[in-house]
C-alpha positions in Angstrom: 0.0 0.0 0.0 1.6 3.1 -1.2 1.0 6.6 0.2 -0.8 9.0 -2.0 -0.6 12.7 -1.8 -3.5 15.2 -1.9 -2.1 18.4 -3.4 -5.4 20.4 -3.8 -9.1 20.1 -3.6 -11.4 21.0 -6.5 -13.2 24.2 -5.4 -16.5 23.6 -7.3 -17.0 20.0 -6.4 -16.2 20.7 -2.7 -18.6 23.7 -2.6 -21.5 21.8 -4.3 -20.9 18.9 -1.9 -20.9 21.3 1.0 -24.1 23.1 -0.3 -25.9 19.8 -0.6 -25.0 18.8 3.0 -26.2 22.2 4.2 -29.5 21.8 2.2 -30.2 18.5 3.9 -29.6 20.1 7.3 -31.9 23.0 6.2 -34.6 20.5 5.3 -34.5 18.9 8.7 -34.4 22.2 10.5 -37.4 23.2 8.3 -39.3 20.1 9.4 -38.7 21.1 13.0 -39.8 24.7 12.3 -42.9 23.4 10.6 -43.8 21.0 13.4 -43.1 23.4 16.2 -44.6 26.4 14.4 -47.8 24.4 13.9 -47.9 23.5 17.6 -47.3 27.1 18.6 -50.0 28.4 16.2 -52.5 25.9 17.7 -51.7 27.1 21.3 -52.1 30.7 20.1 -55.3 29.9 18.4 -56.7 28.3 21.6 -55.5 31.1 23.9 -56.8 34.0 21.9 -59.6 34.8 19.5 -57.1 35.5 16.7 -57.3 32.9 13.9 -54.5 33.4 11.4 -54.2 30.3 9.3 -51.8 32.1 6.9 -49.1 32.0 9.6 -49.2 28.2 9.7 -48.9 28.1 5.9 -46.0 30.5 6.1 -44.2 28.3 8.6 -44.7 25.3 6.4 -43.5 27.1 3.2 -40.5 28.6 5.0 -39.6 25.4 6.6 -39.9 23.0 3.7 -39.0 25.2 0.7 -37.1 28.3 1.8 -34.7 26.9 4.5 -33.1 24.2 2.3 -32.6 26.8 -0.5 -31.1 29.4 1.9 -28.9 26.7 3.6 -27.7 25.5 0.2 -26.5 29.0 -0.8 -24.8 29.4 2.6 -23.2 26.0 2.3 -22.1 26.7 -1.2 -20.4 29.9 -0.3 -18.9 28.3 2.9 -17.6 25.5 0.7 -15.9 27.9 -1.7 -14.2 29.6 1.3 -13.4 26.3 2.9 -11.9 24.8 -0.3 -9.7 27.9 -0.6 -8.5 27.6 2.9 -7.8 23.9 2.5 -5.9 24.5 -0.7 -3.8 27.2 1.0 -3.1 24.8 3.9 -2.1 22.0 1.5 0.3 24.4 -0.2 1.8 25.4 3.1 2.4 21.8 4.2 3.3 20.6 0.7 0.4 18.2 0.4 -1.3 15.6 2.6 -0.2 12.0 2.5 -2.9 9.4 2.9 -2.8 5.6 2.6 -5.4 4.0 0.3 -6.2 0.4 0.2 -6.9 -1.3 -3.1 
């Protein structure tokens, strides 16, 4: 088993990968927001005479649609910055040696 050396990381593939991971996290956070938002709206509806069903729909839309998109964009930008930092660190240490098994 020979040691292989990583000299750089492809910025676009790293940022897309990071963005997808963030989007999945955003989806799960969105599910939590939707569930807890619905519970809170039910409590508010029972405690007062205000009936605002559009807020429940807004929680659902924000949680399921908007959060994954926003998280993807944040993850994509963070992936670009992270890949640049990794590439700089790899240049400074002259690569990273890893052992791969066939």
